[in-house]
C-alpha atoms as one frame of an Amber mdcrd trajectory, in Angstrom:
protein
   5.749  27.415  36.922   6.310  26.151  33.396   3.711  23.419  33.902   1.098
  26.042  34.785   2.097  28.675  32.196   0.087  27.088  29.399  -3.142  27.967
  31.244  -2.386  31.674  31.114  -3.261  32.184  27.412  -6.648  30.552  28.024
  -7.367  32.797  30.999  -6.088  35.910  29.263  -7.948  34.938  26.093 -11.220
  34.670  28.001 -10.541  38.066  29.558  -9.679  39.473  26.130 -12.937  38.204
  24.607 -14.904  39.783  27.451 -13.013  43.056  27.020 -13.661  43.001  23.270
 -17.398  42.471  23.696 -17.702  45.145  26.408 -15.342  47.805  25.031 -16.506
  50.877  23.058 -16.786  50.512  19.300 -13.740  52.714  18.693 -11.569  50.476
  20.897 -12.791  47.050  19.737 -10.357  46.673  16.850  -7.403  47.629  19.068
  -8.471  45.110  21.741  -8.791  42.501  19.010  -5.281  43.255  17.743  -3.867
  43.236  21.296  -5.241  39.740  21.961  -3.730  38.504  18.705  -0.376  40.122
  19.459  -0.231  38.534  22.913  -0.991  35.179  21.342   1.746  35.636  18.721
   4.300  36.465  21.433   3.288  33.383  23.457   3.515  31.142  20.401   6.924
  32.558  19.484   8.106  31.886  23.032   6.774  28.327  22.844   8.494  27.775
  19.487  11.789  29.053  20.898  11.676  26.314  23.547  11.595  23.587  20.899
  14.348  22.144  18.748  14.634  20.557  15.328  11.406  19.886  13.457   9.327
  20.913  16.474  10.831  24.413  16.377  10.177  24.624  12.635   6.548  23.515
  12.977   5.698  25.788  15.886   7.683  28.610  14.280   5.567  28.394  11.108
   2.383  28.343  13.179   3.600  31.334  15.197   4.472  33.154  11.954   0.968
  32.502  10.632  -0.459  33.922  13.822   1.852  36.938  13.613   0.906  37.877
  10.032  -2.761  37.639  11.029  -2.024  40.164  13.780  -0.273  42.364  11.219
  -3.431  42.143   9.138  -5.501  43.213  12.155  -3.273  46.264  12.700  -3.317
  47.195   9.023  -7.099  46.862   9.001  -7.381  49.301  11.912  -4.891  51.713
  10.346  -6.637  51.768   6.977 -10.066  52.141   8.533  -9.098  54.713  11.203
  -6.544  56.933   9.527  -7.601  56.850   5.856 -11.325  56.397   6.290 -11.277
  53.954   3.376 -13.001  50.589   3.343 -10.338  48.112   4.575 -11.739  45.422
   2.299 -10.026  44.813   0.015  -6.771  46.396   1.150  -3.184  45.649   2.088
  -4.553  44.013   5.253  -5.883  41.145   3.124  -2.347  40.378   1.931  -1.359
  39.628   5.528  -4.573  37.723   6.240  -4.163  35.517   3.152  -0.497  34.873
   3.966  -1.633  33.247   7.216  -3.132  30.267   5.353   0.035  28.880   3.682
   2.144  29.480   6.791  -0.262  27.640   9.087  -0.765  24.872   6.516   3.031
  24.461   6.233   3.296  24.194  10.018   0.561  21.580  10.155   2.100  19.539
   7.356   5.446  19.608   9.163   3.675  17.990  12.097   1.968  15.484   9.795
   5.239  14.433   8.156   6.827  13.877  11.567   3.863  11.737  12.675   3.816
   9.509   9.603   3.008   5.920  10.474   3.189   2.674   8.517  -0.360   3.371
   7.340   0.225   6.939   6.118  -1.237   6.064   2.719  -4.571   5.076   4.252
  -4.551   8.277   6.329  -4.002  10.320   3.158  -7.001   8.681   1.488  -9.169
   9.313   4.561  -8.195  12.975   4.720  -8.837  13.323   0.978 -12.363  11.966
   1.403 -13.086  14.487   4.154 -11.509  17.340   2.200 -13.434  16.609  -1.006
 -16.748  16.283   0.835 -16.376  19.478   2.845 -14.663  21.238  -0.043 -17.851
  20.885  -2.082 -19.779  22.708   0.639 -17.192  25.503   0.626 -17.498  25.784
  -3.135 -21.299  25.845  -3.161 -21.711  28.255  -0.250 -18.700  30.563  -0.694
 -16.835  30.185  -3.976 -19.660  30.032  -6.535 -21.492  33.112  -5.161 -18.262
  35.121  -5.437 -17.595  33.925  -8.979 -21.034  35.023 -10.099 -21.100  38.324
  -8.218 -20.945  41.754  -9.853 -18.190  43.047  -7.536 -14.983  44.436  -9.021
 -12.446  41.843 -10.140 -10.001  42.673  -7.332 -12.730  42.294  -4.719 -13.750
  38.938  -6.144 -10.155  37.682  -6.329  -9.462  38.686  -2.748 -12.772  37.196
  -1.671 -11.935  33.918  -3.405  -8.637  33.767  -1.548 -10.353  33.143   1.772
 -12.455  30.077   0.868  -9.494  28.670  -1.068  -7.377  29.213   2.047 -10.067
  27.521   4.110  -9.902  24.478   1.838  -6.112  24.407   2.255  -6.475  24.598
   6.047  -9.251  22.020   5.951  -7.066  19.596   3.991  -4.152  20.162   6.402
  -6.378  19.671   9.432  -7.870  16.507   7.940  -4.354  15.135   7.392  -3.456
  15.994  10.983  -6.540  14.334  12.439  -6.197  11.161  10.357  -2.454  10.565
  10.789  -0.984   8.258  13.412   0.365   9.216  16.812  -1.025   9.859  20.259
  -3.594  12.584  20.931  -1.652  14.689  23.423  -3.118  17.845  25.012  -1.033
  19.994  22.644  -2.426  18.023  19.691  -5.996  18.543  20.858  -5.453  22.262
  21.521  -3.851  22.779  18.115  -6.672  20.908  16.354  -9.257  22.823  18.358
  -7.679  26.125  17.349  -7.834  25.105  13.700 -11.530  24.269  14.015 -12.144
  27.660  15.619 -10.427  29.407  12.693 -12.563  27.525  10.170 -15.659  28.279
  12.243 -14.659  31.930  12.401 -14.261  32.135   8.615 -17.690  30.546   8.162
 -19.397  32.863  10.643 -17.568  35.907   9.278 -18.697  35.091   5.727 -22.272
  34.543   6.858 -22.209  37.866   8.750 -20.359  39.796   6.042 -23.254  42.209
   5.607 -23.472  42.936   9.335 -21.746  45.948  10.882 -18.689  45.222  12.997
 -20.385  47.088  15.847 -23.561  44.989  15.679 -24.096  41.943  17.887 -23.704
  39.595  14.916 -20.566  41.385  13.763 -18.991  41.236  17.205 -19.846  37.556
  17.707 -18.284  36.672  14.364 -14.909  37.733  15.802 -15.160  35.560  18.923
 -13.966  32.290  17.229 -10.822  34.032  15.981 -10.070  35.455  19.431 -10.613
  32.026  20.973  -8.315  30.454  18.350  -5.558  32.896  19.304  -5.794  31.821
  22.947  -6.017  28.094  22.219  -3.039  28.130  19.843  -0.910  29.975  22.396
  -1.844  27.399  25.042  -0.911  24.579  22.656   2.525  26.094  21.973   3.253
  26.518  25.715   1.894  23.139  26.824   4.527  20.672  28.152   3.377  18.099
  25.590   4.174  20.412  22.642   7.553  18.743  21.853   5.889  15.300  21.748
   3.600  16.533  18.974   6.291  15.651  16.413   7.541  12.392  17.907   7.377
   9.214  15.844   3.940   7.683  16.364   3.604   4.672  18.637  -0.016   4.270
  17.610  -0.915   3.299  14.076  -3.916   4.437  12.086  -6.937   2.528  13.402
 -10.070   2.157  11.320 -12.410   2.852  14.241 -16.167   3.309  14.210 -15.725
   7.046  14.700 -13.471   7.220  11.654 -15.931   5.137   9.657 -18.774   7.459
  10.675 -16.769  10.557   9.644 -15.903   9.042   6.265 -19.529   8.023   5.723
 -20.776  11.552   6.423 -18.110  13.067   4.160 -18.991  10.647   1.351 -22.682
  11.543   1.573 -22.128  15.314   1.430 -22.226  15.394  -2.374 -25.650  13.746
  -2.793 -26.893  15.597   0.304 -25.891  18.927  -1.294 -27.760  18.084  -4.477
 -30.809  16.957  -2.483 -30.802  20.194  -0.480 -30.607  22.300  -3.648 -33.518
  20.373  -5.167 -35.591  20.621  -2.005 -35.008  24.367  -1.604 -35.391  25.173
  -5.284 -31.869  26.574  -5.510 -29.598  26.664  -8.509 -28.189  23.194  -9.089
 -24.412  22.745  -9.024 -24.589  19.660 -11.195 -21.019  19.597 -12.466 -19.515
  20.280  -9.066 -21.654  17.612  -7.410 -20.967  15.097 -10.190 -17.215  15.734
 -10.067 -17.005  15.461  -6.285 -19.208  12.343  -6.279 -16.985  10.640  -8.849
 -13.845  11.577  -6.939 -15.336  10.421  -3.640 -16.375   7.129  -5.236 -12.828
   6.525  -6.503 -11.351   7.403  -3.101 -13.759   5.101  -1.260 -13.028   2.229
  -3.651  -9.304   2.844  -3.195  -9.743   2.831   0.579 -11.721  -0.412   0.429
  -9.011  -1.913  -1.770  -6.420  -0.948   0.827  -8.475  -2.479   3.644  -8.935
  -5.667   1.626  -5.202  -5.805   0.939  -4.438  -5.362   4.632  -6.942  -8.075
   5.503  -5.353 -10.444   3.004  -1.887  -9.645   4.357  -3.079 -10.249   7.918
  -4.710 -13.514   6.814  -1.479 -14.666   5.161   0.530 -13.709   8.228  -1.948
 -15.548  10.436  -1.752 -18.613   8.213   2.055 -18.483   8.303   2.021 -18.115
  12.080  -0.450 -20.994  12.384   1.745 -23.192  10.177   4.817 -22.312  12.248
   2.945 -23.015  15.475   1.751 -26.358  14.133   5.297 -27.206  13.066   6.600
 -26.224  16.474   3.862 -28.280  18.134   4.899 -31.319  16.093   8.546 -30.794
  17.033   7.647 -30.303  20.701   5.487 -33.416  20.646   8.332 -35.361  19.055
  10.751 -34.027  21.657   8.319 -34.980  24.417   8.129 -38.558  23.084  11.748
 -39.081  22.000  14.934 -39.691  23.929  17.306 -36.862  23.072  20.499 -38.977
  23.087  19.518 -42.153  21.244  16.528 -40.947  19.203  14.492 -43.888  20.536
  11.040 -43.476  22.075  11.371 -42.386  25.701   9.776 -44.078  28.711   6.506
 -42.233  28.246   6.260 -43.317  24.609   7.315 -46.865  25.472   4.500 -47.185
  28.029   2.065 -45.751  25.477   3.177 -48.304  22.861   2.709 -51.093  25.380
  -0.816 -49.963  26.241  -1.624 -49.655  22.525  -0.407 -53.229  21.936  -2.482
 -54.476  24.869  -5.556 -52.702  23.487  -5.203 -54.802  20.291  -5.807 -57.925
  22.422  -3.121 -60.068  20.712  -0.458 -61.984  22.670   2.659 -60.000  23.483
   5.775 -60.057  25.571   7.935 -57.338  27.071  11.568 -57.311  28.059  13.679
 -54.951  30.141  17.340 -54.738  29.046  20.109 -53.295  31.231  23.692 -52.859
  30.008  26.028 -54.733  32.326  28.580 -52.812  34.384  27.756 -49.586  32.573
  28.940 -47.408  35.457  32.346 -49.038  35.357  32.469 -48.519  31.589  31.726
 -44.834  32.113  34.390 -44.521  34.790  37.004 -46.241  32.626  36.276 -44.686
  29.233  34.522 -41.438  30.142  30.952 -40.243  29.864  31.229 -39.382  26.184
  32.254 -42.952  25.424  29.314 -44.103  27.554  26.985 -41.964  25.472  28.457
 -43.425  22.278  27.860 -46.944  23.647  24.210 -46.126  24.350  23.743 -44.669
  20.876  25.562 -47.548  19.166  23.708 -50.244  21.122  20.355 -48.588  20.375
  21.102 -48.494  16.650  22.378 -52.084  16.578  19.397 -53.453  18.493  16.907
 -51.452  16.475  18.320 -52.959  13.255  17.475 -56.435  14.548  13.796 -55.713
  15.188  10.912 -56.450  12.884   7.776 -54.473  12.004   5.643 -53.509  14.982
   8.359 -54.262  17.504   9.268 -51.316  19.734  12.510 -50.458  21.507  12.405
 -47.558  23.993  14.977 -46.121  26.341  13.481 -46.551  29.756  16.070 -44.589
  31.702  19.844 -44.508  32.057  21.215 -47.770  30.574  17.825 -49.532  30.767
  15.643 -50.233  27.709  12.126 -51.559  27.177  11.305 -53.997  24.367   7.657
 -54.476  23.341   7.033 -57.474  21.060   3.411 -57.867  19.883   2.513 -61.435
  18.871   5.638 -62.923  20.503   5.824 -65.417  23.335   8.440 -65.650  26.068
  10.617 -68.156  24.168  10.542 -66.056  20.967  11.513 -63.019  23.022  14.422
 -64.862  24.657  15.736 -65.928  21.225  15.536 -62.328  19.943  17.410 -61.097
  23.021  20.275 -63.474  22.256  20.479 -61.919  18.790  20.523 -58.442  20.331
  23.215 -59.477  22.814  25.513 -60.594  19.997  24.904 -57.269  18.197  25.854
 -55.167  21.233  28.926 -53.064  20.282  32.345 -52.750  21.924  32.199 -56.242
  23.432  29.541 -55.218  25.905  26.570 -57.286  27.035  23.331 -56.858  28.903
  21.002 -58.593  31.289  17.306 -58.946  30.451  14.037 -59.854  32.106  11.102
 -61.154  30.028   7.402 -61.247  30.921   4.600 -62.588  28.725   1.238 -60.895
  28.981  -1.604 -63.014  30.272  -4.215 -60.921  28.498  -5.556 -59.437  31.738
  -2.895 -57.697  33.796  -2.223 -53.973  33.512   0.790 -52.642  31.686   2.434
 -51.458  34.896   2.071 -54.944  36.419   3.510 -56.574  33.299   6.550 -54.259
  33.341   6.971 -54.896  37.068   7.224 -58.653  36.465   9.794 -58.064  33.729
  11.733 -55.831  36.139  11.782 -58.563  38.790  13.068 -61.000  36.179  15.783
 -58.484  35.222  16.781 -58.170  38.861  17.120 -61.953  39.037  19.253 -61.994
  35.874  21.539 -59.311  37.283  22.097 -61.203  40.493  22.431 -64.497  38.659
  25.659 -63.516  36.963  24.657 -60.935  34.312  24.822 -61.377  30.505  21.779
 -63.587  30.638  17.989 -63.517  30.178  15.461 -64.521  32.820  11.803 -65.214
  32.006   9.292 -64.223  34.659   7.072 -66.974  36.002
């Protein structure tokens, strides 16, 4: 039932608008007040369901709605029972009190939905507010300032456009802040737009009788706003309206278009006044244009700063990725235990030496009785033997000579420019340098300048096999 209850204010609001338009003139104001009262009750009920900041926000919005209803009742009382003109009257006090209460509720929502880019959202809302605020000044404020009405009438009249600017600024902040656009968010924003539309229509139709078609239609946006706000307060997504935003402020094309239109309102206002031969509001247009220019430059500066930050972060990430790629490449080519090139790198070094076309020899070395050494001294001692032998052999090599761990206790030696006899002599030097009294068997193969690397290594492996079975601790040269 609760999931469907939020539809009821919309249905009842539509029925209330129809009843208002069709009711006798004497009953219209009471129907209007009844619709507002029903909306205030629904909003109060919705606020009571919330907790924390959500209850505060919806409570302020409900209070704004309630004082507007009080204003409606006072308007009817003054007009019906005193016969006096209800404008200006005590009803205006209640009407004007609605603006700060609603604005406070909206700003409570805005503060709860602050994102990491709240500063940019504030600049965007300021651009919209300044642009539209100029229109409010030109169309509503300046005519009141220059009118011949009594001072009290002018002051009360000025309160409404000033309140509209306050609501406009609050709505702009709401629409430009971060966070998801839930149904409650859209209903609340729509209700705000209806209120601003109602104020505009009401001002334009101020000379029309409340019983005329124009006068009646000017009340429709307010009645619709009552219904939409009540639906927003009762909607299941109302509590999520004040949750921390998961979405950040995005500089979309729609936002860019809105900011462009708002920025052009000042020159467009001046152009319209020139085209229609109206009184020019030079100072107001100049002031708003200067302020808009500063805001736009500030916004561009913020975008440029964000772009530079993103560029720096991208460069840092690229550098880290390149560093990681180098480390991964080194790990892929290096034996983890000994730090020597692994089998893959050893084969690559052999193919590179063959590509040079110079004579070369290869040797395969295999530590003798390594399994027995492991069994007697332990695997950690076996690892230390491999590391120590690798370091000792590597110290005996010259420039361009490559030692790679080929697997287990087997090593590959690539000797560019060396013949089989030179290789055998070097292996004797390596055998004497082998630590812990250990030795190795070796097979040597000299490259004939034609055979593939795999074939050359295979011949050295056969020679190693012969050395192993010939008594170990010796070197055999392949035929």
